[in-house]
C-alpha positions in Angstrom: 79.8 71.7 -37.5 79.2 69.7 -34.2 76.3 72.1 -33.3 74.6 71.4 -36.5 74.7 67.6 -36.1 73.3 68.0 -32.5 70.3 70.0 -34.0 69.7 67.3 -36.6 69.8 64.7 -33.8 67.2 66.8 -31.8 64.8 66.8 -34.7 64.7 63.0 -35.2 62.8 62.2 -32.3 60.1 64.9 -33.3 59.8 63.6 -36.8 59.2 59.9 -35.6 56.5 61.2 -33.3 54.9 63.1 -36.0 55.1 59.9 -38.2 53.6 57.9 -35.6 50.8 60.4 -34.8 50.1 60.5 -38.7 49.7 56.8 -39.0 47.5 56.6 -35.9 45.3 59.3 -37.2 45.0 57.7 -40.8 44.0 54.3 -38.9 41.6 56.0 -36.8 40.0 57.7 -39.6 39.7 54.5 -41.6 37.9 52.7 -38.7 34.1 53.4 -38.9 31.6 52.4 -36.3 28.9 52.4 -38.9 28.7 48.9 -40.9 26.2 48.5 -43.7 24.6 45.1 -44.0 25.6 43.2 -47.1 22.1 43.8 -48.6 22.5 47.6 -48.2 25.8 47.6 -49.5 24.8 45.7 -52.9 21.7 47.8 -53.2 23.7 50.8 -54.1 26.0 49.0 -56.4 25.8 49.9 -60.3 24.6 47.1 -62.5 27.5 46.0 -65.2 26.6 44.4 -68.3 28.4 41.0 -68.8 28.7 38.8 -71.9 29.7 35.1 -71.9 30.6 32.7 -74.8 31.2 29.0 -75.1 34.8 27.8 -75.0 36.2 26.3 -78.0 39.7 24.5 -78.4 41.6 25.5 -81.5 45.1 26.0 -82.6 46.5 29.6 -82.1 49.2 30.8 -84.3 52.3 31.9 -82.7 54.9 33.9 -84.6 58.3 34.9 -83.0 60.8 37.0 -84.9 63.7 37.4 -82.6 67.5 37.4 -82.6 69.4 35.7 -79.5 68.8 33.0 -77.1 65.6 32.4 -74.9 65.3 30.3 -71.7 62.1 29.9 -69.6 62.0 31.5 -66.2 59.3 29.2 -65.0 57.3 26.2 -66.2 53.5 25.8 -65.2 50.8 23.5 -65.8 47.2 24.8 -66.4 44.3 22.5 -65.4 40.8 23.0 -66.2 
């Protein structure tokens, strides 16, 4: 059993090396020397339709049907 443990310990540095090499290659592949100007980047973006509506303040009905106790986990204030 002692020989088996020594074999596992010998593999550990190799796995670390392979992991570091993989991370290095991924970072290297993500870096690009070519950078497009913002105008060029936006020229290829697809147009997305957007709809807007006026804000109206009104009461919203809330209905809860539960059995048990409830306690708030956080209290927040929303300002416009």
